[in-house]
N, C-alpha and C positions, 0 to 999 in steps of 0.2 A: 128525321131521328137516329136512323140508320145511319144516316150519312157520317155523324156526331159523330157514334158506338165505335163505324169503323175508323175513323180516325183516331179515337185514345186506342184502341188497339194497335194501329200504327205506330204508336205514340210510346207507349209501352214496352215493344216488341223492339222500338228502336232503343230506347234507356236499357235494356237487355240486355243485347250485342255490345253497349257504351264498354258497360260497366264489364262484360265478358271476355270484353279484349283488353281490357287495365286488369281485367285480376288475374287475366291468362298471363300478362307478361309477367307480374310481378312470379304468378309460378314458373314461370320458363325459368326467368335468371333464377331466381331460388334452388331448384333443380341443382343447375350450372353450378351453384356454388358463384354465383358474381354477386360482387356487391350494389346494393341497388345506386337509382339517385336519390335526392333531398323528396321533392315528389310525392314519388314509390314511397320512398320511408314515412314522408306525417303520411300518407296515408292508406297505407297500413295500418299505422298506431294510434288513430286518432277519427273521429267523423262527423262533427259536427262544427257550426262554421268554420267551415277551410276557407279559403283565404290566399293571396300571394303576393308579397311587396319585394318589387324588385328598383334598387336604388343604392347611387352615389350622388359621393360628393369629391371634386377637385380642385383644385384652387387655379385658375384662370394665368396665362398671363398677363401683367400691367399694360403691353402696350398692342394691346388690341381694340382694335378702334368701335364704336358701337354695331357699327353694319356688320363688322366681323360676327359679334355676340349672337347679334337675331338672322345669321344666314347661322349660323353654326347651330342656332334652338329649334329651326323653321327644318332643319337635316336631320335632328336626333328627331323629331315629330315625322316627318315623312320616314322615318328608316322603322317607327314602330309603328308607322300604318296612323294614325291620329291623322283625320283630317276634319274636321267639325269644331277644332280652336279655338281660342281668348286669346289673343296679347292686351297685355297694360306693361304701363311701365311710372316708377315716381322713382325720389332719389332715394329708395330702400333696392332700388332693384329691376330685372324686369323679370315678368312671368307669363308663363303662356300655359294655360287652364286645360284639362278639356274631362268632363264630367259624363258618367248616362249610368245606365243600371245594370253598367257587367261592372263600373271598374271606375278611375278616374288616372290622370297624367297628368303630373308638373312637372317642369322646368322651369328653373330659374339660371337668375345669376345676383345673388347678394353679395351691398357693397358691406365691408366691413371695414376695421381699422388696420386688422392685419389684411387686405386686399380686398379680391373680389373671386368670391367658388359660384363653380360652375352646380348645379344641384339638379339630380331627377331623382321623380319617386313613382312611379308607375304599381297601383294597387290594382287588382285583380280579381272580385264578388264570383264570377264566373269566369271558368276558360282556364284557371290557374293550372291546368295540363300543358298551355303552352312558355308558362313562366321561363324555362330553361332557354327558348327561342327569343322570349325578350331578353332575357341575360345574358346572351353570341347578339343583339340586335346591338344591345347600349353599349360592352363593350367594344365593337366593331366601333361604330363614332368616334367615342373615347381615345378611342388608337388616334383614329380620322385625325383626329385635333391634338394630338402629344397631350390630352391628361391622363395625368400620372396617378390612376386612384383604384380599388378593391370595387368589384359592386354588388351590392350584397344582397342576398335573397334569404327570403322572409314567409317561409310556411306560420303562417298562424289557424288556429283549431279549441277548441275548446272539448271536454271533458263531464259528464254529469259530477255534477260535487262534489265537497272538500276530500281531495287520493291524498290517502296516508304520502308517507315518507317511502318506507317501502314501495306502496303502489307507485311511485313516481321512478324512483328508482329501476322496476320493471320496466316504466314503458318507457327511461330512459337508456337504461342499459339496452333493450331490446331495439332501439334505433340505432346507439352505435353500432350494434353488433352487424347491423346488415348494410348502416355503409362503409361497414373498416372501420372503423375509428377506433383509436385506443384516447382514455381518459385521461387529459390533463391537469385539469384538478375537479373537486366541485364542493355545494355549501349551499346556503342559507345564508339568503345578503337584503335582510333587512324581512318583508316578506314572501319573498319571491328562490324559489331553490334551484339553482345552478350549476349548468355545469360547461367543462370547457372542453375539449376534446381535438386530435389530430388526426385526418383521415389521409390518405395516400391519392385514394381517391376522386380528391377536390383537387382542383388543382393552386388555386388561390389560398395566400394563410398568410397571419399577421404574426408579430413578436410580439410577447408577455415577459419581459426578464430572458432569461434562457430558453423560453419552451416555446414551439412555432404548434398555434392555436386553425384554426378551419371548422369548427363545427363547434355552437354554441347552442344547448337547447336553454328554454329557461321556465316553464311553472310559476304559476301564481295564483292562487282564491281569490273568486268575484263573491262578493256576499249576496248584493245586490242580483245579481240575475243564477248564482246560486253553482256555478261552473266552477271547471278549475280553464285555465288558460296556458295554452302547449304553444307555444314557437320555436321552431328548429330552422337558423339561421346558419347562410356561411358569407363571409367568413367569419364574422360577428353581428353582430344587432349594434350599429352607434349609441341608440336610443335609447330612451328612458322608455321600459315595457310597460 
């Protein structure tokens, strides 16, 4: 019983130290007036059900052999530290997947009428502090194989209750300020409150009309769970919220 109690105290102490380091990093950046990265910004404003998604989709060269395709997929898996994955293949494409309690990984090459597409999607339920590292590793492999595409980082979480329009504006405004971003446009799209902005601190960007965009915030109330789901993406979220 004494050993268990000591172990519990050690675990609590470790958690306190980790949070202190993380919080200290936020305070230090705030004092220096530095812009924060996406993970720090999100965790400073959203506290529940936090997860991260790192994804990319790029069109492949039609001349690539099946062997080269599988080599590229396993190289991506190796670079990302995946070692317990499964590979399946059918008429629609080649699929590499790995599931765990900490997250999931899906790397695939899908066939379509317009060609073949290389799709990578990493979801982190735990260890989302490593999001930036996974983003860099994913970009590295894509560059090695000459796939021209953006890597999208999406932080997801929730805030209890149905947030008012004012509260949504306040939270999104605070996140944009921490990123050093300026609003390009904002509005209500169906049930979602959406903000598009541009930040010099974020390297990649997409163009919509004459405007550059690389920060996308979406908020949507979930009646079943009684929470407002919040998503902060760079440069832009490409799927339905």
